[in-house]
C-alpha positions in Angstrom: -7.9 15.1 3.1 -6.9 14.5 -0.5 -9.6 13.6 -3.6 -9.0 13.6 -7.2 -11.8 12.1 -9.7 -10.7 11.3 -13.1 -13.0 12.6 -16.5 -14.7 8.9 -16.6 -15.9 9.4 -12.7 -13.7 7.3 -10.6 -13.0 8.9 -7.4 -10.0 9.0 -5.2 -10.1 9.8 -1.5 -7.7 9.4 1.2 -10.3 10.1 3.6 -10.0 7.1 6.6 -13.5 6.6 7.1 -14.5 5.8 3.2 -12.2 2.9 3.0 -13.9 -0.4 3.3 -11.1 -2.1 5.4 -13.5 -5.5 5.4 -12.9 -5.5 1.5 -9.4 -4.7 1.3 -8.7 -7.3 4.1 -10.3 -9.9 1.4 -8.2 -8.6 -1.7 -5.0 -8.3 0.4 -5.2 -12.0 2.4 -6.7 -13.9 -0.4 -5.2 -12.6 -3.6 -2.2 -10.3 -3.0 1.2 -12.5 -3.1 2.6 -10.3 -0.6 -0.4 -10.3 1.7 -1.4 -13.8 1.5 -3.1 -14.8 5.0 -2.7 -11.3 6.5 -5.5 -11.3 9.3 -8.1 -8.4 9.6 -6.3 -7.1 12.5 -3.1 -6.2 10.7 -4.8 -5.0 7.9 -7.0 -2.3 10.0 -3.6 -1.7 12.0 -1.6 -1.3 9.2 -3.8 1.8 7.6 -4.6 3.3 10.9 -0.8 4.0 11.0 -0.8 5.2 7.4 -1.7 7.1 4.5 -4.8 5.1 2.7 -6.0 5.7 -0.8 -9.6 4.5 -2.0 -10.5 4.6 -5.5 -14.2 4.4 -6.4 -16.3 3.5 -9.4 -18.7 5.9 -10.6 -22.4 5.3 -10.1 -22.4 3.3 -6.7 -19.4 4.8 -5.3 -18.1 1.1 -4.8 -14.5 0.6 -3.7 -12.6 -1.1 -6.4 -8.9 0.0 -5.6 -6.5 0.7 -2.7 -3.0 2.0 -1.9 -1.5 2.3 1.3 1.8 4.9 2.2 4.1 4.5 5.1 5.5 7.8 5.5 7.1 10.8 7.9 4.7 13.2 5.9 8.3 15.0 5.1 11.1 13.5 3.5 10.4 9.9 2.7 7.3 6.8 2.0 7.2 3.5 1.3 4.2 3.0 -1.3 3.0 -0.5 -0.7 -0.4 -2.8 -0.9 -1.5 -1.3 -4.0 -4.4 -3.6 -5.2 -7.2 -3.0 -8.1 -10.2 -5.7 -8.2 -9.9 -7.5 -10.8 -12.9 -6.7 -12.3 -12.0 -3.0 -12.6 -8.2 -3.9 -13.7 -7.5 -3.0 -17.7 -8.7 0.7 -17.1 -5.4 2.5 -16.0 -6.7 2.7 -12.4 -3.0 1.5 -10.7 -1.0 3.6 -12.6 -3.5 6.7 -11.9 -3.9 6.0 -8.4 0.1 5.0 -7.7 0.4 8.6 -9.7 -2.3 10.3 -7.7 0.0 8.8 -4.5 3.1 10.1 -6.1 2.0 13.9 -6.6 0.3 14.0 -3.1 3.4 13.0 -1.7 5.7 15.3 -3.6 2.9 18.2 -2.6 3.8 17.5 0.8 7.8 18.0 0.2 8.1 14.0 0.4 11.0 13.4 -2.4 12.1 9.5 -1.7 9.5 7.2 -2.3 10.2 3.2 -2.5 8.1 0.5 -3.2 8.8 -3.2 -3.9 7.0 -5.4 -6.8 7.4 -8.7 -8.0 5.7 -8.4 -11.3 4.5 -4.6 -11.9 7.8 -2.8 -12.6 6.1 -1.4 -15.9 3.1 0.1 -14.1 5.6 2.1 -11.9 8.4 2.9 -14.5 5.3 4.2 -16.8 5.1 7.1 -13.7 8.9 7.6 -13.3 9.4 4.6 -10.7 13.2 3.6 -11.7 15.0 0.4 -9.9 17.4 1.0 -7.2 21.3 0.6 -6.7 21.4 -3.2 -4.9 24.8 -2.0 -3.3 23.1 0.7 -1.7 20.0 -0.6 -0.1 19.5 -3.0 2.9 17.0 -4.9 4.4 15.9 -6.6 7.5 13.2 -9.0 7.6 12.1 -11.2 10.7 12.7 -15.0 11.1 9.0 -16.8 10.8 8.9 -20.2 12.5 7.9 -22.7 10.1 5.4 -24.5 12.6 3.0 -21.2 13.4 4.1 -18.5 10.6 4.6 -16.6 13.9 7.6 -14.0 13.9 10.4 -14.8 16.1 12.6 -12.3 17.7 15.9 -11.8 16.3 17.9 -12.1 19.8 17.4 -12.7 23.5 14.0 -12.6 24.8 13.4 -9.1 26.1 12.3 -9.3 30.5 10.7 -6.6 32.3 12.1 -5.5 35.5 10.2 -4.2 38.5 
């Protein structure tokens, strides 16, 4: 478990028991463009399989920010679900959170961290993130049905033989 405290008293922790996943679910599913409508079960499973970073307010200890890192803890990490409560924005918490996550991963030996953003390039550039080469990186995204929003199979249906 990793903890860090800012001089103004904000605390960062990777203690999974401390994360308020109901609050995180609310933030992500209602206000984060990349996770609108994400259900509570998916948020829980995503954080269970990742390193969660929570930021807690001085005084009352209420969670005010979150980030999630998907990683092998050796060579590669994906920084995602970075969110700061709107009432706490403007205090540098997002930059501090992302920088602390970057440093914690670097201490593990991770040498490549990726992330995706539509609107916070400047936040991440402050701590050393740069645009990637577009002709080098590839992605696959599961198709989504227009009717239900559920993922579809990309190939033939799976069958199980007894």
